[in-house]
C-alpha positions in Angstrom: 1.9 -1.4 -79.2 4.8 -2.5 -81.3 7.1 0.0 -79.5 6.0 -1.4 -76.1 6.8 -5.0 -77.2 10.1 -3.9 -78.6 10.9 -2.1 -75.4 10.0 -5.1 -73.2 12.1 -7.4 -75.4 15.1 -5.0 -75.0 14.7 -5.0 -71.2 14.4 -8.7 -71.1 17.5 -9.0 -73.3 19.5 -6.8 -71.0 18.5 -8.7 -67.9 19.3 -12.1 -69.3 22.4 -11.2 -71.3 25.3 -13.4 -70.2 28.5 -12.0 -68.7 31.5 -13.8 -67.4 33.3 -12.8 -64.2 36.9 -14.0 -64.3 39.4 -13.9 -61.5 43.0 -14.0 -62.8 46.5 -14.4 -61.2 48.0 -10.9 -61.6 51.5 -12.2 -62.2 50.8 -15.1 -64.6 47.3 -14.1 -65.8 46.2 -17.7 -65.0 42.5 -18.0 -64.7 41.5 -19.1 -61.2 37.7 -18.7 -61.0 35.1 -17.7 -63.5 31.3 -17.2 -63.2 28.6 -16.8 -65.7 26.3 -14.0 -64.7 23.5 -11.8 -65.9 21.8 -8.8 -64.4 18.8 -10.7 -63.1 21.1 -13.2 -61.2 23.0 -10.4 -59.6 19.9 -8.5 -58.6 18.2 -11.6 -57.1 21.5 -12.7 -55.3 22.0 -9.2 -53.9 18.4 -8.9 -52.7 18.6 -12.3 -50.9 22.0 -11.3 -49.3 20.5 -8.0 -48.0 17.4 -9.8 -46.6 19.6 -12.4 -44.8 21.9 -9.6 -43.4 18.9 -7.7 -42.1 17.4 -10.8 -40.5 20.7 -11.8 -38.8 21.2 -8.2 -37.5 17.7 -8.1 -36.1 18.2 -11.4 -34.3 21.5 -10.2 -32.8 19.9 -7.0 -31.6 16.8 -8.8 -30.2 18.4 -11.8 -28.4 22.0 -10.8 -27.5 23.4 -8.3 -25.0 24.9 -6.4 -28.0 21.8 -4.3 -28.2 22.8 -2.5 -25.0 25.6 -0.8 -26.9 23.1 0.7 -29.4 22.0 4.2 -28.5 18.3 4.2 -27.5 18.3 0.7 -26.0 18.2 0.3 -22.2 20.4 -2.2 -20.4 19.0 -5.3 -18.6 20.1 -3.9 -15.3 18.1 -0.8 -15.8 15.0 -2.8 -16.8 15.3 -4.9 -13.7 15.6 -1.8 -11.6 12.6 -0.3 -13.3 10.6 -3.5 -12.6 11.6 -3.5 -8.9 10.7 0.2 -8.6 7.3 -0.5 -10.2 6.5 -3.2 -7.7 7.6 -1.0 -4.8 5.6 1.9 -6.1 2.5 -0.3 -6.3 3.1 -1.5 -2.7 3.5 2.1 -1.5 0.3 3.2 -3.2 -1.6 0.3 -1.5 -0.1 1.3 1.9 -0.9 5.0 1.2 -4.5 4.2 0.4 -4.8 2.0 3.6 -3.4 4.9 5.7 -5.7 7.4 4.1 -8.7 5.3 4.9 -7.5 4.9 8.4 -7.0 8.6 8.8 -10.4 9.3 7.4 -11.8 7.0 10.1 -9.9 9.0 12.8 -11.2 12.3 11.4 -14.8 10.9 11.6 -14.1 9.9 15.2 -13.0 13.5 16.0 -16.0 15.1 14.3 -18.5 12.5 15.7 -19.9 11.9 12.2 -20.0 8.1 12.4 -23.3 6.3 13.1 -23.3 3.3 15.3 -23.9 0.9 12.4 -21.9 2.9 9.8 -18.4 1.7 10.4 -17.0 -1.8 10.6 -13.3 -1.6 11.2 -12.8 -5.2 10.0 -14.3 -4.3 6.6 -12.7 -0.8 6.1 -9.8 -2.2 4.1 -11.5 -5.2 2.6 -10.3 -4.4 -0.9 -6.6 -4.4 0.2 -6.8 -7.9 1.8 -5.7 -11.1 0.1 -8.3 -13.5 -1.1 -8.4 -16.4 1.5 -9.1 -18.9 -1.2 -5.7 -18.2 -2.8 -3.8 -18.8 0.5 -2.8 -22.2 1.7 -4.0 -22.3 5.3 -2.9 -25.8 6.1 -1.0 -25.6 9.4 2.5 -26.8 9.5 4.0 -28.9 12.3 5.6 -25.9 14.1 2.2 -24.1 14.0 0.5 -27.1 15.6 3.1 -27.3 18.3 2.7 -23.5 19.0 -1.1 -23.9 19.2 -0.8 -26.6 21.7 1.5 -24.5 23.8 -0.8 -21.5 23.7 -3.8 -23.6 24.5 -2.0 -25.1 27.5 -1.1 -21.6 28.8 -4.7 -20.4 28.3 -6.0 -23.4 30.2 -4.7 -21.8 33.4 -5.2 -18.2 32.6 -7.1 -16.4 35.3 -8.4 -13.6 33.0 -11.2 -14.1 30.5 -10.5 -13.1 26.8 -14.0 -12.0 26.1 -13.8 -8.2 25.5 -17.2 -7.7 27.1 -15.6 -8.8 30.4 -12.7 -6.4 30.2 -14.5 -3.4 31.6 -13.2 -3.9 35.2 -9.6 -3.9 33.9 -9.9 -0.3 32.5 -8.8 2.7 34.6 -11.1 5.6 34.9 -9.6 8.4 32.9 -10.4 11.1 35.5 -12.1 11.4 38.9 -15.1 13.6 38.2 -18.9 13.9 38.0 -20.8 12.7 34.9 -22.6 15.7 33.4 -23.8 14.0 30.2 -23.9 10.3 29.3 -23.7 8.3 26.1 -26.7 8.9 23.7 -26.8 7.5 20.2 -29.9 9.5 19.2 -28.2 12.8 19.6 -24.8 11.4 18.4 -23.2 12.1 21.7 -20.9 9.1 21.6 -19.2 9.9 24.9 -19.4 10.5 28.6 -18.7 14.1 29.8 -16.8 14.1 33.1 -16.7 17.4 35.0 -13.5 18.0 37.1 -11.4 21.0 38.2 -9.0 22.5 35.7 -5.6 20.9 35.5 -6.8 17.6 36.9 -4.7 14.8 35.5 -6.2 12.7 32.7 -5.0 9.1 32.6 -4.9 6.4 30.0 -7.5 3.7 30.6 -5.1 0.9 29.4 -1.8 0.2 27.7 -1.7 1.5 24.2 -0.2 3.6 21.4 -1.0 7.3 20.8 -2.6 7.6 17.3 -3.5 11.3 17.4 -2.4 14.1 19.7 -3.2 17.5 18.2 -5.2 20.7 18.5 -8.6 20.9 16.8 -10.9 23.9 16.4 -14.1 22.4 17.7 -12.8 20.1 20.5 -9.5 21.7 21.5 -6.6 19.4 22.5 -7.5 15.9 21.5 -5.8 12.6 22.1 -6.7 9.2 20.6 -5.1 6.0 22.0 -5.3 2.6 20.4 -5.4 -0.4 22.8 -5.5 -4.2 22.4 -8.6 -6.1 21.3 -9.7 -3.3 18.9 -10.4 -0.8 21.7 -9.8 2.9 21.0 -10.2 5.7 23.6 -10.7 9.4 22.8 -10.0 12.3 25.1 -11.3 15.8 24.1 -11.3 19.4 25.4 -8.0 18.9 27.3 -6.1 21.8 28.7 -2.8 20.4 27.6 -1.3 17.1 26.3 1.7 15.3 27.8 2.1 12.7 25.1 2.8 12.9 21.3 1.7 10.8 18.4 3.5 7.4 18.3 4.2 7.3 22.1 3.6 4.2 24.1 1.5 4.7 27.2 0.8 2.5 30.2 -2.5 2.0 32.0 -3.1 4.8 34.5 -0.3 7.0 33.0 -1.0 10.7 32.9 -1.5 11.8 29.3 -3.2 15.2 29.6 -5.0 17.6 31.9 -8.6 18.8 32.3 -9.3 22.0 30.3 -11.9 24.0 28.5 -10.4 24.2 25.0 -12.3 24.2 21.7 -15.5 25.8 20.4 -17.9 23.0 21.6 -17.2 23.3 25.3 -19.2 24.9 28.2 -16.6 24.5 31.0 -13.7 22.5 32.3 -14.5 18.8 31.6 -13.3 15.7 29.7 -15.3 14.5 26.8 -14.4 10.7 26.8 -15.3 8.3 24.0 -14.7 4.6 23.8 -14.7 2.7 20.5 -14.7 -1.0 19.9 -13.7 -2.3 16.5 -14.6 1.0 14.8 -18.0 1.4 16.6 -18.8 3.8 19.5 -19.8 2.1 22.7 -21.1 3.3 26.1 -18.0 3.8 28.3 -20.1 3.2 31.4 -20.5 -0.4 30.3 -16.8 -0.9 30.5 -15.5 1.5 33.2 -16.7 2.3 36.7 -16.6 6.1 37.0 -17.8 6.2 40.6 
């Protein structure tokens, strides 16, 4: 115990022992500055200086562009580019999901797997739409003027906008005899039109070709998207004269009658008509006689 006390007193004496730091003129040995120091003061002062130095260095690195010159730190420009690429990637993923859903719907149309009440095109991509509550829908002055102009034009329009009344405006895709009609119970969402091989098949209205390829079950198939949510499907064609993405006019030849695919019993056209993602009876829209 006595040795421990003696040792502690010796350490305390060494820490508190006074020293004098003198700065002299080398030529005249004149005393310029002098400091009284001890080991404890030097230790405390040195520790505080190191802490302040570390703090200042950290602030400089964190809040000034100097950090870009330190290996391992990315520049502000690179971070901005990375952020822009992240937003673009997110947008591309959304578009890709939207496209995949749309293509799945097209595949179901080709296979005839869609029930009449199973698909609602307006709700297929509901999760990718903006929340209407978050959008300011208050019309601006230019919008009001445009509405008045459109209403004035529609006032003297000779054609009704109701899609149910557009049937007489559709061309018959082919001149032929109906061998089988539309039947929801058997999932035959089409009208089969028998005609001689190589008879021209025409587009029922203006539109854009969404699909024009060969399928195992239904041979050469073409799908055309029209206005007002109308989609027409032409199956078992002998050949196709349009490609995906082509614009077609009403009455324009798009294919020819054939007997292609596994699910065919002779030269004919399997014609389907879809309205807003639901199959409808083509005879309610087109006069095949």
